[in-house]
N, CA, C, O and CB atoms as a CASP TS submission, in Angstrom:
PFRMAT TS
TARGET T0000
AUTHOR 0000-0000-0000
METHOD Language model
MODEL 1
PARENT N/A
ATOM      1  N   UNK     1      31.536 -58.727  -6.956  1.00  0.00           N
ATOM      2  CA  UNK     1      31.572 -57.250  -6.257  1.00  0.00           C
ATOM      3  C   UNK     1      30.881 -57.692  -5.179  1.00  0.00           C
ATOM      4  O   UNK     1      29.793 -58.237  -5.366  1.00  0.00           O
ATOM      5  CB  UNK     1      30.858 -55.868  -7.028  1.00  0.00           C
ATOM      6  N   UNK     2      31.509 -57.496  -3.590  1.00  0.00           N
ATOM      7  CA  UNK     2      31.110 -57.740  -2.609  1.00  0.00           C
ATOM      8  C   UNK     2      30.238 -56.724  -1.702  1.00  0.00           C
ATOM      9  O   UNK     2      29.861 -57.021  -0.568  1.00  0.00           O
ATOM     10  CB  UNK     2      32.064 -58.141  -2.183  1.00  0.00           C
ATOM     11  N   UNK     3      29.978 -55.564  -2.297  1.00  0.00           N
ATOM     12  CA  UNK     3      29.328 -54.467  -1.144  1.00  0.00           C
ATOM     13  C   UNK     3      27.900 -54.727  -1.595  1.00  0.00           C
ATOM     14  O   UNK     3      27.586 -55.511  -2.490  1.00  0.00           O
ATOM     15  CB  UNK     3      29.846 -52.573  -1.255  1.00  0.00           C
ATOM     16  N   UNK     4      26.952 -53.871  -0.771  1.00  0.00           N
ATOM     17  CA  UNK     4      25.694 -53.809  -0.360  1.00  0.00           C
ATOM     18  C   UNK     4      25.001 -53.066  -1.864  1.00  0.00           C
ATOM     19  O   UNK     4      23.812 -53.281  -2.098  1.00  0.00           O
ATOM     20  CB  UNK     4      25.586 -52.907   1.206  1.00  0.00           C
ATOM     21  N   UNK     5      25.642 -52.393  -2.618  1.00  0.00           N
ATOM     22  CA  UNK     5      25.097 -51.749  -3.895  1.00  0.00           C
ATOM     23  C   UNK     5      24.211 -52.525  -4.870  1.00  0.00           C
ATOM     24  O   UNK     5      24.558 -53.636  -5.269  1.00  0.00           O
ATOM     25  CB  UNK     5      26.209 -51.315  -4.671  1.00  0.00           C
ATOM     26  N   UNK     6      22.920 -51.874  -5.306  1.00  0.00           N
ATOM     27  CA  UNK     6      22.109 -52.548  -6.263  1.00  0.00           C
ATOM     28  C   UNK     6      22.532 -51.971  -7.599  1.00  0.00           C
ATOM     29  O   UNK     6      22.687 -50.765  -7.411  1.00  0.00           O
ATOM     30  CB  UNK     6      20.573 -52.375  -5.979  1.00  0.00           C
ATOM     31  N   UNK     7      22.793 -52.279  -8.870  1.00  0.00           N
ATOM     32  CA  UNK     7      22.596 -51.863  -9.742  1.00  0.00           C
ATOM     33  C   UNK     7      21.284 -51.786 -10.463  1.00  0.00           C
ATOM     34  O   UNK     7      20.681 -52.847 -10.630  1.00  0.00           O
ATOM     35  CB  UNK     7      23.330 -52.252 -10.157  1.00  0.00           C
ATOM     36  N   UNK     8      20.736 -50.613 -10.935  1.00  0.00           N
ATOM     37  CA  UNK     8      19.434 -50.325 -11.107  1.00  0.00           C
ATOM     38  C   UNK     8      19.266 -50.339 -12.875  1.00  0.00           C
ATOM     39  O   UNK     8      19.503 -49.186 -13.232  1.00  0.00           O
ATOM     40  CB  UNK     8      19.082 -48.829 -10.288  1.00  0.00           C
ATOM     41  N   UNK     9      18.999 -51.069 -13.901  1.00  0.00           N
ATOM     42  CA  UNK     9      19.097 -50.997 -15.183  1.00  0.00           C
ATOM     43  C   UNK     9      17.788 -50.814 -15.517  1.00  0.00           C
ATOM     44  O   UNK     9      16.853 -51.590 -15.318  1.00  0.00           O
ATOM     45  CB  UNK     9      19.737 -52.051 -15.796  1.00  0.00           C
ATOM     46  N   UNK    10      17.773 -49.492 -16.159  1.00  0.00           N
ATOM     47  CA  UNK    10      16.515 -49.482 -17.024  1.00  0.00           C
ATOM     48  C   UNK    10      16.768 -49.794 -18.620  1.00  0.00           C
ATOM     49  O   UNK    10      17.758 -49.585 -19.321  1.00  0.00           O
ATOM     50  CB  UNK    10      15.829 -48.011 -16.879  1.00  0.00           C
ATOM     51  N   UNK    11      15.359 -50.433 -18.948  1.00  0.00           N
ATOM     52  CA  UNK    11      15.651 -51.006 -20.249  1.00  0.00           C
ATOM     53  C   UNK    11      16.353 -52.013 -20.411  1.00  0.00           C
ATOM     54  O   UNK    11      16.997 -52.362 -21.401  1.00  0.00           O
ATOM     55  CB  UNK    11      16.148 -50.282 -20.964  1.00  0.00           C
ATOM     56  N   UNK    12      16.175 -52.693 -19.008  1.00  0.00           N
ATOM     57  CA  UNK    12      17.008 -54.423 -18.821  1.00  0.00           C
ATOM     58  C   UNK    12      16.603 -55.691 -19.505  1.00  0.00           C
ATOM     59  O   UNK    12      17.126 -56.806 -19.496  1.00  0.00           O
ATOM     60  CB  UNK    12      16.873 -55.007 -17.322  1.00  0.00           C
ATOM     61  N   UNK    13      15.121 -55.048 -20.328  1.00  0.00           N
ATOM     62  CA  UNK    13      14.738 -56.327 -21.094  1.00  0.00           C
ATOM     63  C   UNK    13      15.386 -56.349 -22.415  1.00  0.00           C
ATOM     64  O   UNK    13      15.947 -57.410 -22.689  1.00  0.00           O
ATOM     65  CB  UNK    13      13.196 -56.459 -21.303  1.00  0.00           C
ATOM     66  N   UNK    14      15.417 -55.715 -23.008  1.00  0.00           N
ATOM     67  CA  UNK    14      16.301 -55.770 -24.253  1.00  0.00           C
ATOM     68  C   UNK    14      17.574 -55.075 -24.656  1.00  0.00           C
ATOM     69  O   UNK    14      18.186 -54.354 -23.868  1.00  0.00           O
ATOM     70  CB  UNK    14      15.597 -55.461 -25.140  1.00  0.00           C
ATOM     71  N   UNK    15      17.956 -55.294 -25.864  1.00  0.00           N
ATOM     72  CA  UNK    15      19.453 -54.522 -26.358  1.00  0.00           C
ATOM     73  C   UNK    15      20.611 -54.551 -25.308  1.00  0.00           C
ATOM     74  O   UNK    15      21.010 -55.377 -24.487  1.00  0.00           O
ATOM     75  CB  UNK    15      19.213 -52.817 -26.660  1.00  0.00           C
ATOM     76  N   UNK    16      20.977 -53.294 -25.688  1.00  0.00           N
ATOM     77  CA  UNK    16      22.134 -53.004 -24.238  1.00  0.00           C
ATOM     78  C   UNK    16      21.731 -52.863 -22.974  1.00  0.00           C
ATOM     79  O   UNK    16      22.664 -52.917 -22.173  1.00  0.00           O
ATOM     80  CB  UNK    16      22.913 -51.724 -24.260  1.00  0.00           C
ATOM     81  N   UNK    17      20.581 -52.688 -22.470  1.00  0.00           N
ATOM     82  CA  UNK    17      19.987 -52.610 -21.051  1.00  0.00           C
ATOM     83  C   UNK    17      20.228 -54.322 -20.931  1.00  0.00           C
ATOM     84  O   UNK    17      20.975 -54.753 -20.053  1.00  0.00           O
ATOM     85  CB  UNK    17      18.099 -51.881 -20.891  1.00  0.00           C
ATOM     86  N   UNK    18      19.636 -55.111 -21.743  1.00  0.00           N
ATOM     87  CA  UNK    18      19.769 -56.455 -20.961  1.00  0.00           C
ATOM     88  C   UNK    18      21.018 -56.850 -20.879  1.00  0.00           C
ATOM     89  O   UNK    18      21.333 -57.471 -19.863  1.00  0.00           O
ATOM     90  CB  UNK    18      19.054 -57.568 -21.509  1.00  0.00           C
ATOM     91  N   UNK    19      22.155 -56.565 -22.031  1.00  0.00           N
ATOM     92  CA  UNK    19      23.537 -57.249 -22.125  1.00  0.00           C
ATOM     93  C   UNK    19      24.322 -56.523 -20.995  1.00  0.00           C
ATOM     94  O   UNK    19      25.385 -57.064 -20.691  1.00  0.00           O
ATOM     95  CB  UNK    19      24.309 -57.076 -23.687  1.00  0.00           C
ATOM     96  N   UNK    20      23.976 -55.361 -20.300  1.00  0.00           N
ATOM     97  CA  UNK    20      24.435 -54.606 -19.077  1.00  0.00           C
ATOM     98  C   UNK    20      24.006 -55.507 -17.915  1.00  0.00           C
ATOM     99  O   UNK    20      24.648 -56.181 -17.109  1.00  0.00           O
ATOM    100  CB  UNK    20      23.774 -53.074 -18.957  1.00  0.00           C
ATOM    101  N   UNK    21      22.863 -55.315 -18.082  1.00  0.00           N
ATOM    102  CA  UNK    21      22.228 -56.374 -16.791  1.00  0.00           C
ATOM    103  C   UNK    21      22.751 -57.805 -16.726  1.00  0.00           C
ATOM    104  O   UNK    21      22.848 -58.349 -15.626  1.00  0.00           O
ATOM    105  CB  UNK    21      20.549 -56.620 -16.946  1.00  0.00           C
ATOM    106  N   UNK    22      23.149 -58.550 -18.026  1.00  0.00           N
ATOM    107  CA  UNK    22      24.031 -59.864 -17.712  1.00  0.00           C
ATOM    108  C   UNK    22      25.281 -59.696 -17.230  1.00  0.00           C
ATOM    109  O   UNK    22      25.671 -60.353 -16.265  1.00  0.00           O
ATOM    110  CB  UNK    22      24.256 -60.683 -18.839  1.00  0.00           C
ATOM    111  N   UNK    23      26.035 -58.811 -17.839  1.00  0.00           N
ATOM    112  CA  UNK    23      27.416 -58.746 -17.452  1.00  0.00           C
ATOM    113  C   UNK    23      27.461 -58.283 -16.087  1.00  0.00           C
ATOM    114  O   UNK    23      28.509 -58.497 -15.478  1.00  0.00           O
ATOM    115  CB  UNK    23      28.230 -57.871 -18.340  1.00  0.00           C
ATOM    116  N   UNK    24      26.399 -57.612 -15.413  1.00  0.00           N
ATOM    117  CA  UNK    24      26.626 -57.061 -13.924  1.00  0.00           C
ATOM    118  C   UNK    24      26.341 -58.427 -13.112  1.00  0.00           C
ATOM    119  O   UNK    24      27.075 -58.891 -12.239  1.00  0.00           O
ATOM    120  CB  UNK    24      25.461 -55.655 -13.429  1.00  0.00           C
ATOM    121  N   UNK    25      25.444 -58.833 -13.456  1.00  0.00           N
ATOM    122  CA  UNK    25      25.002 -60.305 -12.934  1.00  0.00           C
ATOM    123  C   UNK    25      26.033 -61.440 -12.926  1.00  0.00           C
ATOM    124  O   UNK    25      26.137 -62.157 -11.931  1.00  0.00           O
ATOM    125  CB  UNK    25      23.856 -60.843 -13.818  1.00  0.00           C
ATOM    126  N   UNK    26      26.688 -61.594 -13.859  1.00  0.00           N
ATOM    127  CA  UNK    26      27.733 -62.369 -14.089  1.00  0.00           C
ATOM    128  C   UNK    26      29.056 -62.107 -13.097  1.00  0.00           C
ATOM    129  O   UNK    26      29.831 -62.884 -12.538  1.00  0.00           O
ATOM    130  CB  UNK    26      28.024 -62.169 -15.514  1.00  0.00           C
ATOM    131  N   UNK    27      28.964 -60.816 -13.135  1.00  0.00           N
ATOM    132  CA  UNK    27      30.007 -60.448 -12.248  1.00  0.00           C
ATOM    133  C   UNK    27      29.703 -60.417 -10.450  1.00  0.00           C
ATOM    134  O   UNK    27      30.595 -60.433  -9.602  1.00  0.00           O
ATOM    135  CB  UNK    27      30.394 -59.005 -12.799  1.00  0.00           C
ATOM    136  N   UNK    28      28.357 -60.374 -10.199  1.00  0.00           N
ATOM    137  CA  UNK    28      27.991 -61.103  -8.956  1.00  0.00           C
ATOM    138  C   UNK    28      27.596 -59.597  -8.512  1.00  0.00           C
ATOM    139  O   UNK    28      27.591 -59.355  -7.305  1.00  0.00           O
ATOM    140  CB  UNK    28      29.277 -62.139  -8.000  1.00  0.00           C
ATOM    141  N   UNK    29      27.308 -58.709  -9.310  1.00  0.00           N
ATOM    142  CA  UNK    29      26.605 -57.546  -8.839  1.00  0.00           C
ATOM    143  C   UNK    29      24.964 -57.713  -8.650  1.00  0.00           C
ATOM    144  O   UNK    29      24.349 -58.384  -9.478  1.00  0.00           O
ATOM    145  CB  UNK    29      26.920 -56.423  -9.854  1.00  0.00           C
ATOM    146  N   UNK    30      24.289 -57.101  -7.569  1.00  0.00           N
ATOM    147  CA  UNK    30      22.995 -57.373  -7.494  1.00  0.00           C
ATOM    148  C   UNK    30      22.318 -56.435  -8.202  1.00  0.00           C
ATOM    149  O   UNK    30      22.309 -55.237  -7.920  1.00  0.00           O
ATOM    150  CB  UNK    30      22.553 -57.472  -6.255  1.00  0.00           C
ATOM    151  N   UNK    31      21.760 -56.932  -9.099  1.00  0.00           N
ATOM    152  CA  UNK    31      20.924 -56.207 -10.248  1.00  0.00           C
ATOM    153  C   UNK    31      19.441 -56.098 -10.222  1.00  0.00           C
ATOM    154  O   UNK    31      18.757 -57.092  -9.982  1.00  0.00           O
ATOM    155  CB  UNK    31      21.166 -56.860 -11.489  1.00  0.00           C
ATOM    156  N   UNK    32      19.005 -55.132 -10.418  1.00  0.00           N
ATOM    157  CA  UNK    32      17.400 -54.779 -10.799  1.00  0.00           C
ATOM    158  C   UNK    32      17.247 -54.306 -12.044  1.00  0.00           C
ATOM    159  O   UNK    32      18.068 -53.498 -12.479  1.00  0.00           O
ATOM    160  CB  UNK    32      16.724 -53.703  -9.931  1.00  0.00           C
ATOM    161  N   UNK    33      16.193 -54.724 -12.800  1.00  0.00           N
ATOM    162  CA  UNK    33      15.887 -54.513 -13.939  1.00  0.00           C
ATOM    163  C   UNK    33      14.775 -53.684 -14.227  1.00  0.00           C
ATOM    164  O   UNK    33      13.842 -54.246 -13.652  1.00  0.00           O
ATOM    165  CB  UNK    33      15.801 -55.528 -14.419  1.00  0.00           C
ATOM    166  N   UNK    34      14.342 -52.679 -14.783  1.00  0.00           N
ATOM    167  CA  UNK    34      13.412 -51.687 -14.900  1.00  0.00           C
ATOM    168  C   UNK    34      12.964 -51.939 -16.410  1.00  0.00           C
ATOM    169  O   UNK    34      13.880 -51.821 -17.224  1.00  0.00           O
ATOM    170  CB  UNK    34      14.016 -50.200 -14.545  1.00  0.00           C
ATOM    171  N   UNK    35      11.525 -52.313 -16.994  1.00  0.00           N
ATOM    172  CA  UNK    35      11.350 -51.856 -18.290  1.00  0.00           C
ATOM    173  C   UNK    35      11.311 -50.684 -18.481  1.00  0.00           C
ATOM    174  O   UNK    35      11.005 -49.917 -17.568  1.00  0.00           O
ATOM    175  CB  UNK    35      10.437 -52.239 -18.814  1.00  0.00           C
ATOM    176  N   UNK    36      11.667 -50.174 -19.947  1.00  0.00           N
ATOM    177  CA  UNK    36      11.403 -48.843 -20.003  1.00  0.00           C
ATOM    178  C   UNK    36      10.172 -48.509 -20.877  1.00  0.00           C
ATOM    179  O   UNK    36       9.961 -47.423 -21.416  1.00  0.00           O
ATOM    180  CB  UNK    36      12.585 -48.172 -20.467  1.00  0.00           C
ATOM    181  N   UNK    37       9.441 -49.545 -20.931  1.00  0.00           N
ATOM    182  CA  UNK    37       7.817 -49.064 -21.719  1.00  0.00           C
ATOM    183  C   UNK    37       7.917 -49.756 -23.095  1.00  0.00           C
ATOM    184  O   UNK    37       7.006 -49.559 -23.899  1.00  0.00           O
ATOM    185  CB  UNK    37       7.545 -47.068 -22.050  1.00  0.00           C
ATOM    186  N   UNK    38       8.996 -50.584 -23.442  1.00  0.00           N
ATOM    187  CA  UNK    38       8.719 -50.781 -25.036  1.00  0.00           C
ATOM    188  C   UNK    38       7.866 -52.312 -25.140  1.00  0.00           C
ATOM    189  O   UNK    38       8.004 -53.240 -24.342  1.00  0.00           O
ATOM    190  CB  UNK    38      10.433 -50.840 -26.034  1.00  0.00           C
ATOM    191  N   UNK    39       7.106 -52.298 -26.151  1.00  0.00           N
ATOM    192  CA  UNK    39       6.216 -53.648 -26.115  1.00  0.00           C
ATOM    193  C   UNK    39       6.910 -54.881 -25.776  1.00  0.00           C
ATOM    194  O   UNK    39       7.856 -55.301 -26.443  1.00  0.00           O
ATOM    195  CB  UNK    39       5.577 -53.938 -27.464  1.00  0.00           C
ATOM    196  N   UNK    40       6.559 -55.324 -24.994  1.00  0.00           N
ATOM    197  CA  UNK    40       7.035 -57.050 -24.900  1.00  0.00           C
ATOM    198  C   UNK    40       8.343 -57.035 -23.747  1.00  0.00           C
ATOM    199  O   UNK    40       8.989 -58.024 -23.400  1.00  0.00           O
ATOM    200  CB  UNK    40       7.760 -57.790 -26.790  1.00  0.00           C
ATOM    201  N   UNK    41       8.500 -55.832 -23.340  1.00  0.00           N
ATOM    202  CA  UNK    41       9.856 -55.942 -22.324  1.00  0.00           C
ATOM    203  C   UNK    41       9.349 -56.151 -21.030  1.00  0.00           C
ATOM    204  O   UNK    41      10.198 -56.306 -20.152  1.00  0.00           O
ATOM    205  CB  UNK    41      10.860 -54.568 -22.250  1.00  0.00           C
ATOM    206  N   UNK    42       8.015 -56.198 -20.663  1.00  0.00           N
ATOM    207  CA  UNK    42       7.814 -56.542 -19.116  1.00  0.00           C
ATOM    208  C   UNK    42       8.233 -58.013 -18.885  1.00  0.00           C
ATOM    209  O   UNK    42       8.865 -58.554 -17.977  1.00  0.00           O
ATOM    210  CB  UNK    42       6.195 -56.347 -18.619  1.00  0.00           C
ATOM    211  N   UNK    43       7.729 -58.418 -19.889  1.00  0.00           N
ATOM    212  CA  UNK    43       7.965 -60.086 -20.225  1.00  0.00           C
ATOM    213  C   UNK    43       9.480 -60.410 -20.213  1.00  0.00           C
ATOM    214  O   UNK    43       9.928 -61.365 -19.579  1.00  0.00           O
ATOM    215  CB  UNK    43       7.354 -60.561 -21.853  1.00  0.00           C
ATOM    216  N   UNK    44      10.174 -59.648 -20.875  1.00  0.00           N
ATOM    217  CA  UNK    44      11.721 -59.825 -21.071  1.00  0.00           C
ATOM    218  C   UNK    44      12.127 -60.046 -19.690  1.00  0.00           C
ATOM    219  O   UNK    44      12.530 -61.120 -19.245  1.00  0.00           O
ATOM    220  CB  UNK    44      12.549 -58.515 -21.773  1.00  0.00           C
ATOM    221  N   UNK    45      11.977 -58.830 -18.962  1.00  0.00           N
ATOM    222  CA  UNK    45      12.497 -58.722 -17.945  1.00  0.00           C
ATOM    223  C   UNK    45      12.161 -59.473 -16.970  1.00  0.00           C
ATOM    224  O   UNK    45      13.093 -59.750 -16.215  1.00  0.00           O
ATOM    225  CB  UNK    45      12.466 -57.761 -17.687  1.00  0.00           C
ATOM    226  N   UNK    46      10.873 -60.028 -16.642  1.00  0.00           N
ATOM    227  CA  UNK    46      10.358 -61.280 -16.181  1.00  0.00           C
ATOM    228  C   UNK    46      11.017 -62.290 -16.226  1.00  0.00           C
ATOM    229  O   UNK    46      11.370 -62.813 -15.169  1.00  0.00           O
ATOM    230  CB  UNK    46       9.404 -61.609 -16.678  1.00  0.00           C
ATOM    231  N   UNK    47      11.383 -62.871 -17.515  1.00  0.00           N
ATOM    232  CA  UNK    47      12.033 -63.933 -17.801  1.00  0.00           C
ATOM    233  C   UNK    47      13.413 -64.007 -17.407  1.00  0.00           C
ATOM    234  O   UNK    47      13.824 -64.910 -16.677  1.00  0.00           O
ATOM    235  CB  UNK    47      11.911 -64.116 -19.001  1.00  0.00           C
ATOM    236  N   UNK    48      14.246 -62.962 -17.927  1.00  0.00           N
ATOM    237  CA  UNK    48      15.551 -62.633 -17.381  1.00  0.00           C
ATOM    238  C   UNK    48      15.749 -62.886 -15.691  1.00  0.00           C
ATOM    239  O   UNK    48      16.823 -63.266 -15.225  1.00  0.00           O
ATOM    240  CB  UNK    48      15.781 -61.087 -17.755  1.00  0.00           C
ATOM    241  N   UNK    49      14.734 -62.656 -14.991  1.00  0.00           N
ATOM    242  CA  UNK    49      14.715 -62.299 -13.467  1.00  0.00           C
ATOM    243  C   UNK    49      14.413 -63.641 -12.815  1.00  0.00           C
ATOM    244  O   UNK    49      14.307 -63.789 -11.598  1.00  0.00           O
ATOM    245  CB  UNK    49      13.541 -61.109 -13.031  1.00  0.00           C
ATOM    246  N   UNK    50      14.257 -64.804 -13.907  1.00  0.00           N
ATOM    247  CA  UNK    50      13.875 -65.966 -13.368  1.00  0.00           C
ATOM    248  C   UNK    50      14.857 -66.992 -13.353  1.00  0.00           C
ATOM    249  O   UNK    50      14.590 -68.095 -12.875  1.00  0.00           O
ATOM    250  CB  UNK    50      12.816 -66.383 -13.964  1.00  0.00           C
TER
END
């Protein structure tokens, strides 16, 4: 994708949210992950962003 939009994925650190974020990123979409408040998720989001 080459537009200026950003996909915001809530719960992007685990499960379906993480899979969705990976697919969007692989397709070239600018993606931002937002933790949903589950234990350990902020760390997973930080790791995915690195």
